[in-house]
C-alpha positions in Angstrom: 121.8 87.1 131.8 125.3 85.7 131.9 127.3 82.5 131.0 125.8 79.8 128.8 122.3 81.2 129.1 123.5 84.4 127.5 125.6 82.6 124.9 122.6 80.4 124.0 120.9 83.6 122.8 123.7 84.6 120.4 125.8 86.9 122.6 129.5 85.7 122.5 130.5 87.0 125.9 133.0 84.9 127.8 135.3 86.4 130.4 138.0 83.9 129.6 138.3 85.4 126.1 137.1 89.0 126.7 139.3 89.7 129.8 141.7 86.7 130.1 142.8 85.8 133.6 144.9 83.0 135.2 146.5 82.1 131.9 143.4 81.5 129.8 145.0 83.5 127.0 147.6 80.7 126.6 144.9 78.0 125.8 143.1 77.3 122.6 139.3 76.8 123.1 136.1 77.8 121.4 133.2 79.7 123.0 129.9 77.8 122.3 127.2 80.0 120.9 123.6 79.4 119.8 121.1 81.7 118.3 117.8 80.2 119.3 117.8 81.2 123.0 115.5 78.3 124.0 115.9 75.4 126.4 117.6 73.1 123.8 120.0 75.9 122.9 121.0 76.3 126.5 121.5 72.6 126.8 123.6 72.4 123.7 125.8 75.3 124.9 126.4 73.5 128.2 127.3 70.2 126.5 129.8 72.0 124.3 131.2 73.9 127.2 132.0 70.6 128.9 133.9 69.4 125.8 135.8 72.7 125.7 136.6 72.4 129.4 138.1 69.0 128.7 140.1 70.5 125.8 141.4 73.2 128.2 142.3 70.6 130.9 144.3 68.6 128.4 146.3 71.7 127.4 146.9 72.6 131.0 148.1 69.1 131.8 150.4 69.1 128.8 152.1 72.3 129.9 152.1 71.9 133.7 155.6 72.0 135.1 156.8 69.4 137.6 157.3 70.5 141.2 155.3 71.6 144.3 151.9 73.0 143.9 151.6 75.1 147.1 153.2 78.5 147.8 156.6 78.4 149.4 155.3 80.8 152.1 154.0 78.3 154.7 152.3 81.1 156.7 149.7 81.8 154.0 148.6 78.2 153.3 146.8 75.6 155.3 149.0 72.9 156.7 148.5 69.2 155.6 145.5 67.6 157.3 147.7 64.8 158.8 150.0 67.3 160.5 147.0 69.2 161.8 145.6 66.1 163.5 148.9 65.2 165.1 150.4 68.6 166.2 149.0 71.3 168.4 151.2 73.9 166.6 149.8 72.9 163.2 146.2 73.0 164.6 146.8 76.5 165.9 148.3 77.6 162.5 145.3 76.1 160.7 142.9 78.0 163.0 144.7 81.3 162.5 144.9 81.0 158.7 141.2 79.9 158.6 139.9 82.7 160.8 142.1 85.6 160.1 142.7 85.1 156.5 145.7 86.3 154.4 146.9 89.9 155.1 145.5 91.9 152.2 146.5 95.4 151.3 144.0 98.3 151.8 141.9 99.2 148.7 139.0 98.2 146.5 138.8 95.6 143.7 136.2 93.8 141.6 137.1 90.5 140.0 134.9 88.4 137.9 135.5 84.9 136.7 133.7 82.7 134.2 132.0 79.8 136.0 129.7 77.0 134.8 126.6 79.1 135.6 128.0 82.4 134.3 129.9 85.4 135.7 130.8 85.1 139.4 132.0 88.4 140.7 133.6 89.6 143.9 133.8 93.2 145.1 136.2 93.5 148.0 136.8 96.7 150.0 139.7 96.2 152.4 141.1 98.5 155.1 144.1 96.0 155.3 144.4 92.8 157.3 142.8 89.4 156.8 139.1 90.3 156.9 137.5 92.6 154.3 135.7 95.8 155.4 133.0 95.1 152.8 132.4 92.1 150.5 129.8 91.8 147.8 129.3 88.6 145.7 127.6 88.9 142.4 126.2 85.4 141.8 125.3 84.2 138.3 122.1 82.4 139.4 120.4 85.6 140.6 121.1 87.3 137.3 120.0 84.3 135.2 116.8 83.8 137.2 115.8 87.5 136.6 114.8 86.7 133.0 112.0 84.3 133.9 109.3 87.0 133.7 110.3 87.4 130.0 110.6 83.7 129.2 107.4 82.3 130.7 104.6 84.3 129.0 103.0 82.3 126.2 104.1 78.9 127.5 102.0 76.2 129.2 102.4 75.4 132.9 103.9 72.1 131.9 106.8 73.9 130.1 107.9 75.8 133.3 110.0 72.9 134.8 112.0 72.6 131.5 112.5 76.4 131.2 113.6 76.8 134.9 115.8 73.7 134.7 117.5 75.0 131.6 118.4 78.2 133.4 120.5 76.1 135.8 120.1 78.3 138.9 120.6 77.5 142.6 118.2 79.1 144.9 120.7 79.2 147.8 122.9 81.4 145.6 120.0 83.7 144.7 119.1 85.0 148.2 122.4 86.9 148.7 
C-alpha cells in the first residue's frame, strides 16, 4: 500500500518528507498518521491531508517571487492558446512540442512523487530525443487495490462498498 492508505495503518511514509523534492523541504507540514487501519482512519487521514495541503499552499504563496512563471526558453514550452489560434507558426510550434517532446538526455531514471492516492512513480529509459525508449508508470491505485484480499475476509457484503471506497482507487489507473 502507499499514501494515505498506508499512513492510516500507522506507517509514517511520505515522500515529501522522506525524500524531499521540488522544495518540499522548505515548507512546514505534518504527515497525518492513524493506527487503526480501518475505513474511518483512511477517511481521517485524507481529511487531514487536505488541511496540510492548504497549509503548504499558503506557505508557497507567501514565498512565491514576482515575475514570469514559464521558462525563458520558448522552444520548450507550449505557446499561448490565443497565439496558436491566430498564427500558423505558433500552431506548428505547438504541434512539434506536443508530438516530439523535449529533447531528453540518454539514460535511465526513476522518479516518484507523493500524490493524493499515494506514490506515483515514473521509470524512464531514454536513448536521447523527445520520446522515451521505455516508460513504465507505477500507479498508486493498483498498489492500493492489491490489499483487498486481506481486508475483505470477515466482513459482510454490505461492508464492501465502504471498504473499496475508502481505498480511493481508480480502475482506469489499475489496468496499466
